[in-house]
gemmi code that builds the backbone of each chain (N, CA, C; Angstrom):
import gemmi

chains = {
    "A": [
        ("UNK", (169.476, 131.487, 107.185), (170.817, 130.711, 107.258), (171.980, 131.380, 106.839)),
        ("UNK", (173.014, 131.376, 107.523), (174.224, 132.024, 107.031), (174.863, 131.494, 105.946)),
        ("UNK", (175.233, 132.311, 104.918), (175.817, 131.591, 103.665), (177.293, 132.024, 103.867)),
        ("UNK", (178.118, 131.037, 103.347), (179.636, 131.233, 103.493), (180.162, 131.017, 102.038)),
        ("UNK", (181.084, 132.129, 101.699), (181.439, 132.342, 100.350), (183.008, 131.965, 99.959)),
        ("UNK", (183.224, 131.118, 99.060), (184.474, 131.064, 98.327), (184.449, 132.239, 97.314)),
        ("UNK", (185.706, 132.996, 97.405), (185.800, 134.106, 96.525), (186.975, 133.708, 95.495)),
        ("UNK", (186.528, 133.922, 94.143), (187.665, 133.847, 93.002), (188.049, 135.109, 92.713)),
        ("UNK", (189.360, 135.319, 92.633), (189.950, 136.943, 92.301), (191.010, 136.424, 91.282)),
        ("UNK", (191.393, 137.599, 90.544), (192.259, 137.549, 89.581), (193.463, 138.349, 89.845)),
        ("UNK", (194.649, 137.669, 89.480), (195.917, 138.422, 89.664), (196.958, 138.067, 88.718)),
        ("UNK", (197.533, 138.904, 87.875), (198.454, 138.299, 86.752), (199.880, 137.902, 87.406)),
        ("UNK", (200.420, 137.106, 86.696), (201.696, 136.458, 87.195), (202.689, 137.690, 87.549)),
        ("UNK", (202.662, 138.784, 86.560), (203.385, 139.903, 86.894), (203.008, 140.635, 88.344)),
        ("UNK", (201.880, 140.738, 88.454), (201.566, 141.358, 89.713), (202.021, 140.582, 90.929)),
        ("UNK", (201.783, 139.310, 90.871), (202.216, 138.409, 91.894), (203.745, 138.466, 92.334)),
        ("UNK", (204.489, 138.555, 91.250), (205.923, 138.698, 91.179), (206.215, 140.018, 91.766)),
        ("UNK", (205.666, 141.193, 91.379), (205.846, 142.535, 91.926), (205.480, 142.514, 93.534)),
        ("UNK", (204.385, 141.876, 93.927), (204.014, 141.755, 95.228), (205.091, 141.065, 96.096)),
        ("UNK", (205.575, 140.017, 95.531), (206.448, 139.184, 96.301), (207.844, 139.937, 96.412)),
        ("UNK", (208.079, 140.849, 95.356), (209.391, 141.553, 95.363), (209.261, 142.668, 96.497)),
        ("UNK", (208.148, 143.082, 96.769), (207.951, 144.213, 97.830), (207.963, 143.656, 99.183)),
        ("UNK", (208.401, 142.318, 99.262), (208.420, 141.705, 100.738), (208.922, 142.454, 101.871)),
        ("UNK", (210.090, 143.030, 101.895), (210.766, 143.571, 102.943), (210.028, 144.829, 103.312)),
        ("UNK", (209.379, 145.627, 102.489), (208.856, 146.775, 102.857), (207.307, 146.485, 103.417)),
        ("UNK", (206.990, 145.326, 103.584), (205.549, 144.966, 104.126), (205.961, 144.565, 105.526)),
        ("UNK", (205.489, 145.038, 106.516), (205.700, 144.795, 107.883), (204.756, 143.714, 108.298)),
        ("UNK", (203.526, 143.815, 107.919), (202.465, 142.909, 108.333), (202.513, 141.811, 107.279)),
        ("UNK", (202.210, 140.559, 108.026), (202.214, 139.497, 107.009), (201.019, 139.430, 106.236)),
        ("UNK", (201.016, 138.797, 104.957), (199.968, 138.557, 104.181), (199.774, 137.201, 103.560)),
        ("UNK", (198.899, 136.469, 104.449), (198.742, 135.115, 104.013), (197.284, 135.009, 103.330)),
        ("UNK", (197.284, 134.313, 102.214), (196.068, 134.091, 101.396), (195.120, 133.267, 102.126)),
        ("UNK", (193.855, 133.886, 102.388), (192.905, 133.114, 103.230), (192.290, 131.952, 102.439)),
        ("UNK", (191.990, 130.978, 103.281), (191.355, 129.760, 102.587), (190.172, 130.070, 101.615)),
        ("UNK", (189.543, 131.091, 102.041), (188.277, 131.580, 101.416), (188.568, 132.208, 99.984)),
        ("UNK", (189.707, 132.413, 99.585), (190.087, 133.114, 98.275), (190.908, 132.246, 97.450)),
        ("UNK", (190.499, 132.006, 96.207), (191.350, 131.320, 95.109), (191.704, 132.287, 94.123)),
        ("UNK", (192.916, 132.324, 93.602), (193.389, 133.350, 92.662), (193.571, 132.662, 91.332)),
        ("UNK", (193.222, 133.173, 90.386), (193.508, 132.711, 88.864), (194.241, 134.008, 88.150)),
        ("UNK", (195.193, 133.556, 87.308), (195.687, 134.690, 86.666), (194.927, 135.336, 85.357)),
        ("UNK", (193.940, 134.635, 85.045), (193.118, 135.407, 84.018), (191.632, 134.640, 84.106)),
        ("UNK", (190.729, 135.393, 83.593), (189.452, 134.970, 83.199), (189.509, 133.601, 82.532)),
        ("UNK", (190.416, 133.639, 81.382), (190.565, 132.489, 80.530), (190.877, 131.221, 81.199)),
        ("UNK", (191.844, 131.458, 82.284), (192.177, 130.307, 83.248), (191.067, 129.692, 84.079)),
        ("UNK", (190.315, 130.642, 84.578), (189.238, 130.377, 85.493), (188.127, 129.467, 84.763)),
        ("UNK", (187.863, 129.982, 83.430), (186.883, 129.526, 82.647), (187.263, 128.014, 82.057)),
        ("UNK", (188.490, 127.808, 81.871), (188.930, 126.612, 81.480), (189.043, 125.533, 82.800)),
        ("UNK", (189.237, 126.124, 83.827), (189.687, 125.302, 84.997), (188.219, 124.850, 85.412)),
        ("UNK", (187.341, 125.704, 85.856), (186.003, 125.381, 86.509), (185.125, 124.739, 85.646)),
        ("UNK", (185.160, 123.628, 85.120), (184.356, 122.991, 84.090), (183.079, 122.472, 84.948)),
        ("UNK", (182.053, 122.166, 84.144), (180.761, 121.668, 84.693), (180.946, 120.482, 85.529)),
        ("UNK", (181.887, 119.433, 84.990), (182.128, 118.333, 85.918), (182.744, 118.705, 87.365)),
        ("UNK", (183.520, 119.773, 87.427), (184.053, 120.118, 88.650), (183.069, 120.684, 89.449)),
        ("UNK", (182.296, 121.548, 88.790), (181.170, 122.256, 89.666), (180.207, 121.104, 90.176)),
        ("UNK", (179.976, 120.156, 89.493), (179.189, 118.954, 89.960), (179.853, 118.245, 91.078)),
        ("UNK", (181.095, 118.231, 91.029), (181.957, 117.580, 92.103), (181.794, 118.479, 93.374)),
        ("UNK", (182.009, 119.672, 93.288), (181.908, 120.584, 94.481), (180.564, 120.465, 95.046)),
        ("UNK", (179.572, 120.393, 94.024), (178.207, 120.480, 94.609), (177.815, 119.159, 95.406)),
        ("UNK", (178.192, 118.208, 94.831), (178.168, 116.730, 95.541), (178.818, 116.604, 96.896)),
        ("UNK", (180.037, 117.141, 96.893), (180.827, 117.018, 98.070), (180.152, 117.863, 99.133)),
        ("UNK", (179.560, 119.067, 98.842), (178.840, 119.899, 99.716), (177.660, 119.168, 100.137)),
        ("UNK", (177.013, 118.660, 99.358), (175.391, 118.096, 99.664), (175.495, 116.694, 100.203)),
        ("UNK", (176.454, 115.733, 99.748), (176.285, 114.480, 100.157), (177.480, 114.010, 101.085)),
        ("UNK", (178.448, 114.714, 101.076), (179.648, 114.405, 101.735), (180.209, 113.043, 101.683)),
        ("UNK", (180.616, 112.677, 100.474), (181.024, 111.303, 100.377), (182.240, 110.968, 100.963)),
        ("UNK", (182.370, 109.476, 101.280), (183.464, 109.175, 102.168), (184.700, 108.814, 101.464)),
        ("UNK", (184.530, 108.820, 100.115), (185.752, 108.436, 98.967), (185.515, 109.005, 97.713)),
        ("UNK", (186.590, 109.101, 96.968), (186.350, 109.488, 95.554), (185.627, 108.399, 94.871)),
        ("UNK", (185.710, 107.047, 95.320), (185.054, 105.971, 94.581), (183.387, 106.298, 94.848)),
        ("UNK", (183.185, 106.659, 96.087), (181.734, 106.874, 96.410), (181.331, 108.199, 95.459)),
        ("UNK", (181.962, 108.974, 95.258), (181.707, 110.132, 94.556), (181.489, 109.820, 93.033)),
        ("UNK", (182.469, 109.019, 92.731), (182.502, 108.623, 91.093), (181.027, 107.803, 90.940)),
        ("UNK", (180.678, 107.148, 91.977), (179.354, 106.318, 91.714), (178.025, 107.163, 91.720)),
        ("UNK", (178.202, 108.061, 92.662), (177.068, 109.332, 92.579), (176.970, 110.045, 91.279)),
        ("UNK", (178.085, 110.340, 90.819), (178.147, 110.915, 89.562), (177.774, 110.128, 88.289)),
        ("UNK", (178.059, 108.767, 88.520), (177.957, 107.853, 87.410), (179.047, 108.195, 86.433)),
        ("UNK", (180.316, 108.419, 86.936), (181.570, 108.442, 86.051), (182.505, 107.480, 86.527)),
        ("UNK", (183.350, 107.195, 85.599), (184.505, 106.373, 85.959), (185.460, 107.033, 87.048)),
        ("UNK", (186.171, 106.444, 87.920), (186.780, 106.880, 88.873), (187.917, 107.689, 88.486)),
        ("UNK", (188.725, 107.345, 87.461), (190.129, 107.859, 87.120), (189.713, 109.358, 86.883)),
        ("UNK", (188.726, 109.917, 86.023), (188.742, 111.086, 85.648), (188.154, 112.012, 86.826)),
        ("UNK", (187.223, 111.278, 87.744), (186.779, 112.038, 89.034), (188.067, 112.303, 89.848)),
        ("UNK", (188.877, 111.199, 89.965), (190.177, 111.506, 90.896), (190.987, 112.494, 90.364)),
        ("UNK", (191.153, 112.778, 89.089), (191.944, 113.483, 88.382), (191.407, 115.079, 88.619)),
        ("UNK", (190.085, 115.193, 88.568), (189.407, 116.470, 88.754), (189.595, 116.743, 90.318)),
        ("UNK", (189.463, 115.673, 91.210), (189.383, 116.284, 92.653), (190.989, 116.534, 93.127)),
        ("UNK", (191.800, 115.916, 92.350), (193.452, 116.393, 92.681), (193.503, 117.699, 92.177)),
        ("UNK", (192.940, 118.060, 91.024), (192.882, 119.581, 90.487), (192.483, 120.462, 91.234)),
        ("UNK", (191.269, 120.137, 91.968), (190.424, 121.004, 92.815), (191.257, 121.206, 94.051)),
        ("UNK", (191.857, 120.178, 94.538), (192.763, 120.281, 95.687), (193.966, 121.075, 95.429)),
        ("UNK", (194.540, 120.926, 94.254), (195.715, 121.838, 93.926), (195.506, 123.241, 93.906)),
        ("UNK", (194.172, 123.594, 93.399), (193.833, 124.837, 93.305), (193.310, 125.552, 94.649)),
        ("UNK", (192.873, 124.753, 95.719), (192.487, 125.090, 96.846), (190.927, 125.165, 97.128)),
        ("UNK", (190.205, 124.500, 96.404), (188.788, 124.374, 96.511), (188.385, 123.291, 97.381)),
        ("UNK", (189.130, 122.164, 97.448), (188.815, 121.021, 98.413), (190.153, 120.532, 99.084)),
        ("UNK", (189.973, 119.748, 99.933), (191.018, 118.888, 100.376), (190.656, 117.312, 100.366)),
        ("UNK", (191.821, 116.698, 100.265), (191.509, 115.075, 100.231), (192.153, 114.542, 101.378)),
        ("UNK", (191.413, 114.062, 102.330), (191.932, 113.645, 103.524), (192.150, 112.114, 103.376)),
        ("UNK", (193.373, 111.553, 103.862), (193.513, 110.258, 103.853), (192.718, 109.459, 104.785)),
        ("UNK", (192.295, 108.237, 104.486), (191.395, 107.451, 105.332), (192.348, 106.872, 106.695)),
        ("UNK", (191.758, 107.348, 107.813), (192.584, 107.024, 109.066), (192.801, 105.394, 109.021)),
        ("UNK", (192.038, 104.398, 108.441), (192.314, 103.036, 108.203), (193.634, 102.771, 107.633)),
        ("UNK", (194.179, 103.696, 106.802), (195.426, 103.458, 106.112), (195.188, 102.739, 105.006)),
        ("UNK", (194.014, 102.532, 104.447), (193.854, 101.638, 103.261), (194.235, 102.613, 102.041)),
        ("UNK", (194.430, 103.808, 102.160), (194.507, 104.712, 101.034), (193.517, 105.423, 100.470)),
        ("UNK", (192.337, 105.049, 100.914), (191.194, 105.836, 100.314), (191.252, 107.376, 100.661)),
        ("UNK", (190.792, 108.074, 99.806), (190.985, 109.837, 100.071), (189.404, 110.225, 100.164)),
        ("UNK", (189.293, 110.903, 101.365), (188.057, 111.471, 101.433), (187.987, 112.909, 101.034)),
        ("UNK", (187.123, 113.406, 99.930), (187.096, 114.706, 99.643), (186.268, 115.635, 100.474)),
        ("UNK", (186.739, 116.629, 100.873), (185.904, 117.747, 101.628), (186.257, 119.150, 101.216)),
        ("UNK", (185.208, 119.938, 101.087), (185.475, 121.348, 100.873), (186.544, 121.984, 102.050)),
        ("UNK", (187.327, 122.906, 101.620), (188.422, 123.573, 102.418), (187.614, 124.207, 103.520)),
        ("UNK", (186.462, 124.640, 103.597), (185.658, 125.057, 104.675), (184.235, 124.936, 104.034)),
        ("UNK", (183.277, 125.121, 104.760), (181.892, 124.726, 104.436), (181.225, 125.964, 103.765)),
        ("UNK", (181.674, 126.092, 102.530), (181.234, 127.250, 101.700), (179.993, 126.682, 100.850)),
        ("UNK", (179.044, 127.694, 100.568), (177.735, 127.079, 99.821), (177.597, 128.244, 98.488)),
        ("UNK", (178.666, 129.006, 98.426), (178.450, 129.738, 97.196), (179.963, 130.154, 96.719)),
        ("UNK", (180.020, 130.410, 95.391), (181.180, 130.900, 94.820), (181.143, 132.205, 94.198)),
        ("UNK", (181.775, 133.146, 94.614), (181.581, 134.532, 94.105), (182.873, 134.905, 93.362)),
        ("UNK", (182.628, 135.276, 92.183), (183.732, 135.733, 91.210), (183.881, 137.097, 91.119)),
        ("UNK", (185.016, 137.727, 91.643), (185.185, 139.118, 91.522), (185.640, 139.552, 89.996)),
        ("UNK", (184.988, 140.559, 89.458), (185.361, 140.689, 88.059), (186.763, 141.258, 87.960)),
        ("UNK", (187.550, 140.871, 87.010), (188.930, 141.326, 86.696), (188.908, 142.881, 86.741)),
        ("UNK", (189.880, 143.530, 87.264), (189.938, 144.992, 87.352), (190.936, 145.528, 86.482)),
        ("UNK", (191.833, 144.540, 85.596), (192.776, 145.002, 84.623), (192.532, 144.351, 83.326)),
        ("UNK", (192.545, 144.991, 82.222), (192.419, 144.291, 80.986), (193.359, 143.086, 80.828)),
        ("UNK", (194.437, 142.938, 81.196), (195.416, 141.838, 81.199), (194.784, 140.583, 81.768)),
        ("UNK", (194.055, 140.769, 82.742), (193.364, 139.712, 83.357), (192.560, 139.017, 82.581)),
        ("UNK", (192.045, 139.449, 81.561), (191.127, 138.879, 80.636), (191.894, 138.056, 79.650)),
        ("UNK", (193.344, 138.142, 79.591), (194.090, 137.572, 78.723), (194.613, 136.321, 79.120)),
        ("UNK", (195.123, 135.405, 78.228), (195.970, 134.387, 78.559), (197.407, 134.812, 79.310)),
        ("UNK", (197.724, 134.150, 80.387), (198.972, 134.466, 81.149), (200.051, 134.649, 80.479)),
        ("UNK", (200.423, 133.459, 79.442), (201.725, 133.519, 78.795), (202.102, 134.771, 78.117)),
        ("UNK", (201.077, 135.435, 77.725), (201.405, 136.812, 76.948), (201.715, 137.889, 78.005)),
        ("UNK", (201.461, 137.706, 79.168), (201.857, 138.807, 80.227), (203.493, 138.853, 80.322)),
    ],
    "B": [
        ("UNK", (215.591, 129.128, 120.422), (215.571, 129.018, 119.036), (214.382, 129.964, 118.691)),
        ("UNK", (214.579, 130.830, 117.663), (213.433, 131.642, 117.031), (212.301, 130.795, 116.267)),
        ("UNK", (211.254, 131.072, 116.314), (210.308, 130.494, 115.688), (210.114, 131.263, 114.210)),
        ("UNK", (209.967, 130.676, 113.120), (209.639, 131.257, 111.854), (208.165, 131.932, 111.888)),
        ("UNK", (208.238, 133.072, 111.313), (206.785, 133.842, 111.118), (206.622, 133.708, 109.698)),
        ("UNK", (205.361, 133.383, 109.397), (204.846, 133.386, 107.908), (204.732, 134.747, 107.391)),
        ("UNK", (205.322, 135.110, 106.304), (205.106, 136.367, 105.607), (204.357, 136.251, 104.457)),
        ("UNK", (204.314, 135.314, 103.800), (203.515, 134.900, 102.574), (203.126, 133.508, 102.464)),
        ("UNK", (201.888, 133.361, 101.985), (201.371, 132.122, 101.755), (200.458, 132.317, 100.483)),
        ("UNK", (200.876, 131.983, 99.342), (200.027, 132.330, 98.124), (199.874, 131.310, 97.184)),
        ("UNK", (198.895, 131.190, 96.613), (198.617, 130.117, 95.710), (197.845, 130.824, 94.424)),
        ("UNK", (198.254, 130.557, 93.175), (197.526, 131.004, 91.998), (197.628, 130.099, 91.028)),
        ("UNK", (196.352, 129.971, 90.329), (196.197, 128.790, 89.112), (196.282, 129.642, 87.797)),
        ("UNK", (197.091, 129.055, 86.981), (197.464, 129.953, 85.706), (197.632, 128.926, 84.516)),
        ("UNK", (197.772, 129.699, 83.429), (197.787, 128.846, 82.067), (196.655, 127.917, 81.919)),
        ("UNK", (195.456, 128.549, 82.092), (194.186, 127.845, 81.844), (194.023, 126.636, 82.781)),
        ("UNK", (194.488, 126.887, 83.924), (194.283, 125.686, 84.991), (195.373, 124.689, 84.818)),
        ("UNK", (196.237, 124.767, 84.014), (197.222, 123.774, 83.794), (198.344, 123.660, 84.904)),
        ("UNK", (198.706, 124.870, 85.503), (199.648, 124.866, 86.475), (199.043, 125.697, 87.737)),
        ("UNK", (199.821, 125.477, 88.809), (199.445, 126.119, 89.997), (200.898, 126.580, 90.558)),
        ("UNK", (200.984, 127.883, 91.006), (202.093, 128.235, 91.726), (201.773, 128.334, 93.275)),
        ("UNK", (202.553, 127.826, 94.027), (202.494, 127.980, 95.573), (203.791, 128.507, 96.046)),
        ("UNK", (203.490, 129.608, 96.736), (204.845, 130.471, 97.368), (204.558, 130.660, 98.901)),
        ("UNK", (205.630, 130.135, 99.646), (205.627, 130.286, 101.048), (207.021, 130.939, 101.467)),
        ("UNK", (206.593, 132.063, 102.266), (207.997, 132.929, 102.722), (207.770, 133.023, 104.156)),
        ("UNK", (208.875, 132.724, 105.046), (208.927, 132.845, 106.466), (209.905, 133.757, 106.684)),
        ("UNK", (209.640, 134.561, 107.722), (210.505, 135.644, 108.326), (211.371, 134.698, 109.285)),
        ("UNK", (212.619, 134.819, 109.179), (213.602, 134.288, 110.168), (214.661, 134.921, 110.603)),
        ("UNK", (215.251, 134.631, 111.624), (216.471, 135.504, 112.112), (217.599, 135.530, 110.935)),
        ("UNK", (218.058, 136.810, 110.548), (219.072, 136.613, 109.486), (220.502, 136.392, 110.111)),
        ("UNK", (220.909, 135.195, 109.489), (222.154, 134.712, 110.129), (222.845, 134.111, 108.983)),
        ("UNK", (223.894, 133.263, 109.244), (224.694, 132.588, 108.078), (223.932, 131.635, 107.342)),
        ("UNK", (222.770, 131.095, 107.955), (221.985, 130.175, 107.038), (221.185, 130.849, 106.212)),
        ("UNK", (220.508, 131.973, 106.597), (219.547, 132.815, 105.840), (219.920, 134.233, 105.861)),
        ("UNK", (220.983, 134.586, 105.111), (221.242, 136.073, 105.253), (220.315, 136.951, 105.034)),
        ("UNK", (219.425, 136.691, 104.157), (218.167, 137.570, 103.913), (217.111, 137.783, 104.885)),
        ("UNK", (217.176, 136.785, 105.985), (216.119, 136.857, 106.794), (214.848, 136.206, 106.417)),
        ("UNK", (214.902, 135.515, 105.245), (213.620, 134.868, 104.743), (214.002, 133.562, 104.304)),
        ("UNK", (212.901, 132.577, 104.776), (213.193, 131.331, 104.287), (211.865, 131.164, 103.212)),
        ("UNK", (212.270, 130.571, 101.973), (211.556, 130.882, 100.795), (211.389, 129.304, 100.150)),
        ("UNK", (209.975, 129.174, 99.807), (209.855, 127.851, 99.017), (208.890, 128.396, 97.938)),
        ("UNK", (209.330, 128.210, 96.668), (208.385, 128.616, 95.475), (208.230, 127.422, 94.548)),
        ("UNK", (207.154, 126.999, 94.180), (206.937, 125.741, 93.455), (205.983, 125.930, 92.257)),
        ("UNK", (206.183, 125.385, 91.184), (205.300, 125.367, 90.071), (204.751, 124.058, 89.958)),
        ("UNK", (203.474, 123.766, 90.083), (202.861, 122.451, 89.994), (202.113, 122.225, 88.803)),
        ("UNK", (202.488, 121.019, 88.088), (201.633, 120.819, 86.952), (200.350, 120.119, 87.525)),
        ("UNK", (199.348, 120.765, 87.363), (198.056, 120.338, 88.103), (197.396, 119.099, 87.445)),
        ("UNK", (197.780, 118.767, 86.214), (197.270, 117.646, 85.562), (198.001, 116.336, 85.969)),
        ("UNK", (199.228, 116.508, 86.108), (200.099, 115.363, 86.498), (200.462, 115.197, 87.882)),
        ("UNK", (199.984, 116.417, 88.670), (200.255, 116.501, 90.010), (201.713, 116.332, 90.530)),
        ("UNK", (202.650, 116.910, 89.582), (203.918, 116.815, 89.824), (204.455, 118.331, 89.942)),
        ("UNK", (205.565, 118.420, 90.824), (206.203, 119.833, 90.686), (207.143, 119.858, 89.418)),
        ("UNK", (206.969, 121.006, 88.768), (207.908, 121.284, 87.564), (209.048, 122.105, 88.060)),
        ("UNK", (208.843, 123.185, 88.722), (209.995, 124.059, 89.098), (209.927, 124.200, 90.540)),
        ("UNK", (211.167, 124.077, 91.240), (211.077, 124.296, 92.743), (212.283, 125.053, 92.993)),
        ("UNK", (212.132, 126.208, 93.773), (213.306, 126.999, 94.307), (213.087, 127.309, 95.691)),
        ("UNK", (214.087, 126.763, 96.509), (213.844, 127.024, 97.862), (215.368, 127.246, 98.500)),
        ("UNK", (215.432, 127.622, 99.810), (216.641, 127.740, 100.287), (216.801, 127.140, 101.802)),
        ("UNK", (217.599, 126.221, 101.779), (217.831, 125.713, 103.205), (219.343, 125.080, 103.026)),
        ("UNK", (219.806, 124.663, 104.177), (221.021, 124.182, 104.535), (221.262, 123.041, 103.755)),
        ("UNK", (222.286, 122.501, 103.198), (223.513, 123.349, 102.917), (223.629, 123.932, 101.761)),
        ("UNK", (222.429, 124.201, 101.044), (222.663, 124.563, 99.658), (222.340, 126.154, 99.455)),
        ("UNK", (221.764, 126.898, 100.347), (221.453, 128.241, 99.980), (220.241, 128.272, 99.010)),
        ("UNK", (220.208, 129.312, 98.441), (219.047, 129.300, 97.321), (219.535, 128.234, 96.244)),
        ("UNK", (218.629, 127.454, 95.954), (218.812, 126.409, 94.817), (217.669, 126.136, 94.033)),
        ("UNK", (217.823, 125.702, 92.933), (216.938, 125.302, 91.976), (216.765, 123.796, 91.790)),
        ("UNK", (215.573, 123.267, 92.011), (215.573, 121.778, 91.377), (215.249, 121.632, 89.986)),
        ("UNK", (216.202, 121.466, 89.282), (216.214, 121.880, 87.745), (215.839, 120.512, 86.928)),
        ("UNK", (215.490, 119.404, 87.495), (215.284, 118.422, 86.549), (213.957, 117.751, 86.948)),
        ("UNK", (213.112, 118.454, 87.414), (211.773, 117.828, 87.872), (210.759, 117.571, 86.676)),
        ("UNK", (210.068, 116.550, 86.813), (209.657, 115.872, 88.064), (210.664, 114.519, 87.969)),
        ("UNK", (211.403, 114.398, 87.218), (212.159, 113.123, 86.982), (213.316, 112.843, 88.249)),
        ("UNK", (214.060, 113.933, 88.476), (214.966, 113.920, 89.556), (215.080, 114.954, 90.421)),
        ("UNK", (214.226, 114.787, 91.519), (213.945, 115.810, 92.550), (215.209, 116.026, 93.242)),
        ("UNK", (216.145, 115.163, 93.450), (217.462, 115.471, 94.166), (218.551, 116.174, 93.376)),
        ("UNK", (218.272, 116.544, 91.952), (219.254, 117.380, 91.179), (219.029, 118.783, 91.515)),
        ("UNK", (220.001, 119.471, 92.261), (219.952, 120.864, 92.532), (221.020, 121.624, 91.963)),
        ("UNK", (220.504, 122.624, 91.514), (221.504, 123.585, 91.122), (221.607, 124.815, 91.985)),
        ("UNK", (222.804, 125.029, 92.673), (222.868, 126.142, 93.591), (222.908, 127.457, 92.850)),
        ("UNK", (222.377, 128.448, 93.321), (222.265, 129.856, 92.608), (223.064, 130.800, 93.517)),
        ("UNK", (224.006, 131.465, 92.723), (224.957, 132.371, 93.345), (224.301, 133.759, 93.808)),
        ("UNK", (223.186, 133.628, 94.522), (222.473, 134.645, 95.241), (222.379, 134.517, 96.621)),
        ("UNK", (222.228, 135.690, 97.326), (221.945, 135.663, 98.913), (220.578, 136.222, 99.066)),
        ("UNK", (220.040, 137.109, 98.081), (218.846, 137.895, 98.492), (217.656, 137.130, 97.767)),
        ("UNK", (216.421, 137.316, 98.441), (215.267, 136.411, 98.033), (214.699, 137.238, 96.665)),
        ("UNK", (215.019, 138.617, 96.627), (214.597, 139.277, 95.548), (214.926, 138.671, 94.137)),
        ("UNK", (216.187, 138.301, 94.231), (216.834, 137.898, 93.080), (216.149, 136.187, 92.814)),
        ("UNK", (216.166, 135.630, 94.093), (215.641, 134.442, 93.848), (214.108, 134.276, 93.325)),
        ("UNK", (213.319, 135.247, 93.679), (211.990, 135.399, 93.125), (212.057, 135.563, 91.675)),
        ("UNK", (212.929, 136.299, 91.123), (213.092, 136.875, 89.725), (213.468, 135.410, 89.093)),
        ("UNK", (214.195, 134.853, 89.495), (214.802, 133.523, 88.874), (213.558, 132.617, 88.741)),
        ("UNK", (212.771, 132.297, 89.817), (211.669, 131.457, 89.916), (210.676, 131.801, 88.762)),
        ("UNK", (210.352, 133.110, 88.702), (209.317, 133.531, 87.737), (209.901, 133.377, 86.296)),
        ("UNK", (211.152, 133.668, 86.254), (211.607, 133.395, 84.894), (211.716, 132.036, 84.403)),
        ("UNK", (211.819, 130.958, 85.476), (211.675, 129.646, 84.981), (210.340, 129.247, 84.780)),
        ("UNK", (209.488, 129.854, 85.527), (208.034, 129.528, 85.259), (207.526, 130.022, 83.941)),
        ("UNK", (208.008, 131.232, 83.462), (207.460, 131.676, 82.339), (208.172, 130.771, 81.033)),
        ("UNK", (209.404, 130.268, 81.285), (210.073, 129.352, 80.346), (209.148, 128.165, 80.288)),
        ("UNK", (208.727, 127.421, 81.354), (207.966, 126.219, 81.267), (206.641, 126.590, 80.618)),
        ("UNK", (206.013, 127.509, 81.074), (204.589, 127.819, 80.285), (204.728, 128.073, 78.732)),
        ("UNK", (205.767, 128.739, 78.503), (205.971, 129.016, 77.068), (206.279, 127.715, 76.296)),
        ("UNK", (207.010, 126.902, 76.880), (207.389, 125.644, 76.316), (206.285, 124.842, 76.097)),
        ("UNK", (205.174, 124.760, 77.085), (204.155, 123.948, 77.037), (203.046, 124.601, 76.115)),
        ("UNK", (203.405, 125.644, 75.468), (202.329, 126.131, 74.600), (202.899, 126.266, 73.204)),
    ],
}
model = gemmi.Model(1)
for chain_id, residues in chains.items():
    chain = gemmi.Chain(chain_id)
    for i, (resn, *xyz) in enumerate(residues, 1):
        res = gemmi.Residue()
        res.name, res.seqid = resn, gemmi.SeqId(i, " ")
        for name, pos in zip(("N", "CA", "C"), xyz):
            atom = gemmi.Atom()
            atom.name, atom.element = name, gemmi.Element(name[0])
            atom.pos, atom.b_iso = gemmi.Position(*pos), 0.0
            res.add_atom(atom)
        chain.add_residue(res)
    model.add_chain(chain)
structure = gemmi.Structure()
structure.add_model(model)
structure.setup_entities()
């Protein structure tokens, strides 16, 4: 069975800024693929991807819950923190929250694509091990 | 009418997951509305509160401008006396660093 991989990479704020400043010299477009999530440091990644969020990703992949409420029931957690974690995962690009077509406002969490592993590319620069504010 | 072509679509999580930066840049015909030939939208999102904290973009009739009172007043804009996106990028990252430093 083919595995599909979400890749976590590291890029400092300074690097991102410099890349953007080189925009006119770049003839080819560069659009971040859905299969890559960038963090500014290993510290950010470590703080962000908690065991609770990994559980959420695992359960979304395996059980495909119809709503955050259903997900919270499976997890045996209250809905508010699960919703907060889901919104945070959506903001980061790990999942998408689809609004229920019935219009009742329920959000269906799903992976941004059907990945079954997360690969972490090791930071290439020492500053990516540090907290970003110091950059 | 020329279609805008996407040049950059970047997202990065920073400050231990507290904030997310999203940047979209489109190539557009350089004209009076977009002298730099780039349509830009840069936003710093508070990932915990799910609210934008810094937003810099350029569109009519404002040119490059900063939404300076987010998240409380999204309609409050400060026009920036710049026409090139490089300066806009620098202003945005400067504001981002101020917010992050303030939050720590």
